[in-house]
Structure formats: C-alpha cells, structure tokens
C-alpha positions as CSV (number, residue, x, y, z in Angstrom):
1,X,121.2,113.8,84.3
2,X,123.3,115.1,81.4
3,X,122.4,114.8,77.7
4,X,124.6,115.5,74.6
5,X,123.1,119.0,74.5
6,X,123.5,119.8,78.2
7,X,126.8,119.3,80.0
8,X,126.7,117.7,83.5
9,X,126.8,120.0,86.4
10,X,130.3,121.1,87.2
11,X,131.7,120.2,83.8
12,X,133.2,122.6,81.4
13,X,132.3,122.6,77.7
14,X,134.7,124.4,75.4
15,X,134.1,125.6,71.8
16,X,136.5,122.8,70.7
17,X,134.3,120.2,72.4
18,X,131.2,121.5,70.7
19,X,132.9,121.7,67.3
20,X,134.2,118.1,67.8
21,X,130.6,116.9,68.4
22,X,129.5,118.5,65.1
23,X,132.5,118.1,62.8
24,X,134.0,114.8,64.0
25,X,137.7,114.0,64.8
26,X,140.5,116.4,64.0
27,X,142.3,116.2,60.7
28,X,145.0,113.5,60.8
29,X,143.0,111.4,63.4
30,X,142.6,107.8,62.0
31,X,138.9,108.1,62.8
32,X,138.7,110.6,59.9
33,X,139.7,108.1,57.3
34,X,139.4,109.2,53.7
35,X,138.9,112.8,54.8
36,X,135.3,112.1,56.0
37,X,134.4,113.9,59.2
38,X,131.7,111.9,60.9
39,X,130.0,113.3,63.9
40,X,131.6,112.3,67.2
41,X,129.6,109.8,69.2
42,X,129.0,111.7,72.4
43,X,127.8,108.5,74.2
44,X,131.3,107.0,74.1
45,X,134.0,107.5,76.7
46,X,136.7,106.5,74.3
47,X,137.1,106.4,70.5
48,X,136.2,103.1,68.7
49,X,139.0,100.5,69.1
50,X,138.9,99.5,65.4
51,X,140.4,96.1,66.2
52,X,140.9,93.6,63.4
53,X,140.1,90.3,65.2
54,X,140.4,88.1,62.2
55,X,140.7,88.4,58.4
56,X,141.5,85.1,56.7
57,X,140.8,82.7,53.8
58,X,140.9,79.2,55.2
59,X,140.0,75.5,54.7
60,X,139.0,75.3,58.3
61,X,135.4,74.9,59.4
62,X,133.9,78.4,60.1
63,X,131.6,79.3,63.0
64,X,129.6,82.5,63.1
65,X,129.4,82.2,66.9
66,X,133.2,82.1,67.1
67,X,133.5,85.2,65.0
68,X,131.0,86.9,67.3
69,X,133.0,85.9,70.3
70,X,136.2,87.2,68.7
71,X,134.8,90.7,68.4
72,X,133.4,91.0,72.0
73,X,134.2,94.4,73.5
74,X,132.9,96.1,76.6
75,X,132.2,99.3,74.5
76,X,130.0,97.4,72.1
77,X,126.3,97.8,72.4
78,X,125.7,95.8,69.2
79,X,127.3,92.8,67.5
80,X,126.1,92.1,64.0
81,X,126.9,88.8,62.3
82,X,126.5,87.4,58.8
83,X,126.8,83.7,57.9
84,X,127.0,82.8,54.2
85,X,125.7,79.2,54.2
86,X,125.8,76.7,51.4
87,X,122.2,76.2,50.1
88,X,120.8,73.2,48.3
89,X,119.8,75.0,45.1
90,X,120.9,77.6,42.5
91,X,119.2,78.8,39.4
92,X,116.5,76.1,39.7
93,X,119.0,73.2,40.0
94,X,119.6,71.1,43.1
95,X,123.1,71.6,44.6
96,X,124.7,68.8,46.7
97,X,128.0,70.5,47.6
98,X,130.4,73.4,46.6
99,X,134.1,73.4,46.0
100,X,135.8,76.8,46.6
101,X,139.2,77.6,45.0
102,X,141.1,80.8,45.8
103,X,143.8,82.8,44.2
104,X,147.0,83.1,46.5
105,X,146.2,86.8,47.0
106,X,142.7,86.0,48.5
107,X,143.9,86.3,52.2
108,X,145.5,89.7,51.5
109,X,142.3,90.9,49.8
110,X,140.1,89.9,52.8
111,X,142.5,91.8,55.1
112,X,142.5,94.9,52.9
113,X,138.7,95.0,52.8
114,X,138.6,94.6,56.6
115,X,141.1,97.3,57.2
116,X,139.3,99.7,54.8
117,X,136.0,99.1,56.6
118,X,137.6,99.6,60.0
119,X,139.0,102.9,58.9
120,X,135.7,104.0,57.4
121,X,133.3,103.0,60.2
122,X,133.3,103.7,64.0
123,X,133.4,100.1,65.0
124,X,135.2,98.4,67.9
125,X,136.1,95.1,66.3
126,X,135.7,93.1,63.1
127,X,136.2,89.4,62.2
128,X,135.8,88.0,58.7
129,X,136.7,84.7,57.1
130,X,136.0,82.9,53.8
131,X,136.3,79.2,53.4
132,X,137.9,77.2,50.6
133,X,137.8,73.6,49.8
134,X,134.8,71.2,49.7
135,X,131.7,72.3,51.6
136,X,128.4,70.5,52.2
137,X,124.9,72.0,52.2
138,X,124.5,73.8,55.5
139,X,128.3,74.6,55.9
140,X,129.3,78.2,56.6
141,X,131.3,79.5,53.6
142,X,131.6,83.1,54.7
143,X,131.5,84.5,58.3
144,X,131.5,88.1,59.4
145,X,131.1,89.7,62.9
146,X,131.2,93.4,63.7
147,X,131.0,95.0,67.2
148,X,130.1,98.7,67.6
149,X,128.6,101.0,70.2
150,X,125.4,101.2,68.2
151,X,123.5,98.9,65.9
152,X,123.5,101.3,62.9
153,X,127.3,101.4,62.7
154,X,127.5,97.6,63.2
155,X,125.0,96.9,60.5
156,X,126.6,99.3,58.0
157,X,130.1,98.0,58.6
158,X,128.9,94.4,58.3
159,X,127.1,95.1,55.1
160,X,130.1,96.8,53.6
161,X,132.4,93.9,54.5
162,X,130.0,91.4,52.9
163,X,129.5,93.4,49.7
164,X,133.2,94.3,49.2
165,X,134.5,90.8,49.9
166,X,131.9,89.4,47.4
167,X,132.9,92.0,44.8
168,X,136.7,91.8,45.2
169,X,137.7,88.4,46.6
170,X,139.4,86.2,44.0
171,X,137.5,82.9,44.8
172,X,135.7,80.6,42.4
173,X,132.9,78.2,43.2
174,X,132.3,74.8,41.6
175,X,128.8,73.7,42.3
176,X,128.2,69.9,42.2
177,X,124.6,69.3,41.1
178,X,122.2,66.5,42.1
179,X,121.9,65.3,38.5
180,X,125.6,64.5,38.5
181,X,126.7,67.7,36.6
182,X,128.8,70.6,37.8
183,X,129.2,74.2,37.0
184,X,131.7,76.9,37.8
185,X,130.5,80.2,39.3
186,X,132.4,83.5,39.4
187,X,135.0,82.6,36.8
188,X,136.5,85.5,34.9
C-alpha cells in the first residue's frame, strides 16, 4: 500500500514530484490563482475540474437539491450545500413574505464571485443562485452547492461564496410584516 510519503513499488518519484507536493502547481497553472501556491492534493488522480455549473439571479423557484445534483462529480468526496430560506421573523417582528429586487448587474456579480471562488479553491464544481421577486416564508432565496475531493475544501469554498455574494450582490429586500407594515433591507 502506498501513502503520500512512500511511493508505490515500481514507481519513480522525481525531485519535481516532491516539490509539487510541497509547493503546489507550477507558476502560470490556473490552480495557482492569485499567486497562491497551495499544496498539491496527492490523493487526486487529476486536478480539480473547477466547473461552474450555475451562477444566476432568477425569479425561478430554487431547489438546494437541484444545485447539489448539478455539481455531482466522480472526483468529489464531499458536496456541501447552503440554502438561504425565508424566515418568519426579523428584528423581533413577524415577517409574512419578502420581495427581492435586483440591479441589472446582479447576474454578472454572482458569476464573478463564483469564478473567483473556483480559481481560489481546489473544487470540482460550484452552483449558486439568488432569487428575486415575491417569496413566501420557507422559500429558498439563495442556494449554493460545492463539490470537492475533501470536505474542508468544499466547506471553505461554500462559505466564501455565501459571504461574498451577501457582501457584493446588488439586491434589495422588502420585508412585508404581519402587522401590515413593510421595511426595506439592504438599501444603500
């Protein structure tokens, strides 16, 4: 049995192989995005696919399960998902529904974030969508799925997508309250 430290019988390990395990992909390799040199995953037989399965802003109903299915990959040992769901309260007030509005650039922003995360993390596939329009309590407003060889990479990439989309996406939320009032959230 071979381990990352011990080559299999009959195999040849060169100095370049050992250096690649320690220093990561060679300069210019897309896996070395931003100049970062992550250690090479010696458990893989091929580099991460870094496939963008979906990156949209839509009025369509979102399914976290559909996002997970979109990132399926035989190299993935982990699929991490996130579903941002409309809740029935905010700041002590009862919420009955939300209405999301988006700037025309919102789809481009979601795709930019997704591509940045793909370049920065060794993942096989990523799907991300944010919904607009009227949503009821329990509806999925934001769905993310990430497939990677290992859970740590999948969790890290998923968290970064969620945080970056929340920080950068030009969407605004109007909360309709149970008392008949309404409030805007996320307005500049």
